[in-house]
N, C-alpha and C positions, 0 to 999 in steps of 0.2 A: 289609468292608463299611464303608460311609461314610454319616452321618456317626458319627464314633468320637473318644471321647475318649481320649489316649495316657495313658501312665504305669504301666509293669510294674516298674521298677527304684525300690523305693520304702521308705522309712524313715517310720514312720508312730505316731502315739499312738494309744492305745485311748480310745475316749471312753466308751462304754456295752459292755456284753455281755448277751447272751441268758441265761434262765434256765438253768441246767445247765452253763455254761462255766466249765470249771476251770483251763484254761492258761493263760489271761490275764485281767486285771483292769483295769478304768479308770485310765488313768496310766501303763500301759506301753507303752515305747516297742519298737517290732517292726520286723524286716523282714518282706516278705510275699513268701511263695511264691506266683507268680501262675497256677499251672498249675492249673484249675478242672476236674479227671478226676472220672469218673462212680462210680469204685469198684465196679463192677460187670463190666465187661466182660472180656474174657481177658487184656490184659496188666496191668489195674490188678489182677485176682484172683491174676497172678505178682509183684504187687510194682513193677511198671514204669509207676508213675502217671504218669511223664512221657511216655508212649509212649499214652496212653488214646485209645481209637479216637473219642470224642467231644470230645476235650480243646478246651478256651477258656481261652485266655490273656487275661487282664485286660490290657486297654490294645491288645489285637491284635484279638481276636475279639468283645470284651465290652468294656464302658467300664472304664478304668482310672483311676488315683490322681491325674490332674491337675486336681484339685477338693478343697473344702474339706474335705468329709465324703464318706463311702460305706461300704457294707456290705460284710463280707468274711466266708468262712467261717473259724470261730476256727482250726481246725486248721492254716490257711494262715498262722497268724501266729507269727513266731519270736522271741521277746521276748528283751531284754539290760537290764540293770541298768546297764551299764559303757558300751558304744556310743552314738554322736552318732547324730542321724538322718543325716547324710551318710554314715558309714560302715554304718548299716544299709542305705542306698539302695544300697550298693556289692554289700551280699551277692548278689543274684540274679546279677549279671554275673560275680562269681567262682565262683559255682556251676557256671556253664556251663563253666568251665575245669575245676572240680573233677571234674565227670562226665565231662569229655573225655579227661581226665589216667588216670581210673579205666579207661576204655574201653581205651585203649591199654596200660595195666599197664605202664610202664617201670621196669626194675629196676636196682639200684645199678649203675653203670658201663656202663650202655646208653649207647650213643651216640642222641641223640633229636633230631629237626628239627620246627621249630614254625614253619610258614610263614604269613606275616602276622603282624605287629606291631602291629594295632590292638586296641581292648580286649579281645576273646576271645582273640586270641594272647597278650596278656599275662597274662590271668586263667589261660589254660594254663599259662604259663610259671611262675607264683606256685605251681602244685601240683607242676610236673614237678620243680622243682628240689628240692622237699621228699623225692623220691625217691632223690636221689644219683646221678640218671643225669646224662652228660654232654651240656649242651643247646647247640643251634646254633639260632640265628635267623635267616630267612630273607626280606628284605622288599624293595621297590623304592625306598623311601624311607630315605637313608642316616641323617636325623635320626632316625627311628625305631629304627634300629639302634644308634645312640649312645646314646638313651636307654636302651635294653636294658643296655649296657654301665655306665652311668654308675648307673642305680638297683638294678641287680639282678647286675652284677658278670659278666655272660654274657660268657665268655671266646672263644667262637666264632660268629662271624657271617657272613652270605653276603648279597653284594648282588646281587640278582636284575636284570639287565640286558633279559634275553630273546633272547641269543644264545648260550646253552648254556655260557656262562664259569661260570656255577655250578657246574657239575661238576668242574671243577679245584680249587673253592674245597672241595667235598664230599668229594673224593677226599683232599686233603691233610689235610682235619681228620680224616677215619675211617679212613686208611690204605688206602684204596681198598675198605671194608667198606661203605660206605653205613650206612644206621639202621636200627636194630631197630624202631624208632616213628616215624613220619613222621604229625603232625598238620597238615591243611589248615585254616587258619582264615579262607581269605580271602572265600570266598562267591562267587569267580570259577570260572566250569566250564573254562575254559583251563588254570588252575593246579592245579586239581582234577585235572584229565585228565593232567597233564603229572608230578603228584607222584608217581606208582607209579613212574618211572624212579630216585628218591631212595632207595626203599625198599631194604634187605638181603635178603638170602636168608632165606626164614621170617619176615620181618618183616611187622608190621602197619601199614595205612595207615587212619587215623581221618579221616572227614570231620566236622566241627563246624561249618565255615561252610556257609551254606545259597543255594542257587542254584535258578532254574527253568529254568534252560540243561539242556543235555543233557552228561554226562559219559562220555567214550569212550576205548576204549584197544583194543589189539590184545591179544586173549587171551594169546598166548604170555607177554607181559610179566607177565601175573599167575600165571599158571600154570607156568610155567618154575621160578621162585623160591621156588613153593607160598607165594604172600603172603595175607594175610588182609587183607579190606577192613571195615571196621567202621563205622557210623554213630555219631554222638552227638548225642542231641535233647534239649534243655532240663537238668533236672537232677532230683534225688529229693530227698525231704524230709530224708533224715540228711544230706545235703551241707551244708543251711542251719544246722544245730546245729554241726557241727563247723567252719564258715568262722568262725560269730560265736565261737567259743572260740579258735580261731587269731589273730583281730583281737584279741581281748580280752589274750591273754597275749602279745601283741607278735611272733608269729612271722611275720604278715602285717601290712606296713604300707601303710594305706590313703593316707596323705597324699600321695604322688606322682601318686596317680590322678587327684583333682579337681584341674583345672587352670581352670577357669571357673565362675563362678557368676553367677545372675541370678534376678530376681523374677518372680513370675508376672505382674504387670503388665507388666514388660519383655519376656517371653520370646519373642513373637511378632518384635518388631524385632531381637532377638537370634539369634533360632534358624538364620537363612540362613547367618551365618557360623559357626556351630558345626559347619555339615555341610562346611566346606572344609578339608583336610589342612594348607595352608600357616597356619592359624590356631592349629596345635598342639595342638587339643583332644583330650584323652583322654577325660574325663567333665566335662560341666558338671552342676553341680546348680542345679535349680528350687526355690524355696524360695515354699511355697503357704502363706499364714499361716493 
């Protein structure tokens, strides 16, 4: 719904706390878990607050953080004494990839394919590499694949051209077995429909990208290999603490993520450029004084 103040990937300073709040104090730097769940519905009672039946994401369904100050529930704040505001702002993006990796649950030595090397695909790559799995990244843009090689040392990449040639690359990489886990982070319904063809027998297909279009497939393509399809939505609270610790101890290096910066005053003029792939944006930081 519009009008809407955006901003759900946030690093913030606590200015004041209500009576009884003990997890944070004024002056703390925090990442915000932006998923405002009810705590009472069936998924919330199961611990799946990311799937709350009445979920409101700040910056999406209600006003977000592109303002000087605002109120947020204290339990949604995740503090760190070490991280910068920029690092804290990246925690939510990384949490999406953390949860998606957990949904696929790759094991050491598994062949894993990540489709789409945008921010969500890269976030999934961050955590998949920690499992010891052998990772392949597929994308339509060669520069994104080169980024994965240069930044993460990804040994296997596949360039998608739309002519089926990626199957030759996949079969060469996996010895014809295909992938135990395939995660589609494109949000493109055609890619999501086609992703099934890359999954190994008894493998898992994880959809972390979002589309409002129809995803379709022939049932034998799912049934014959006894494949499992999973959705991955948002993240859960424990992901935020884990990610903060991994950044603090240097396991995750956020420096390559921030490619552009702007001020709140200049954001409108520069925003259109941030949406174009040729500008090389991974994440653009907006500083709100």
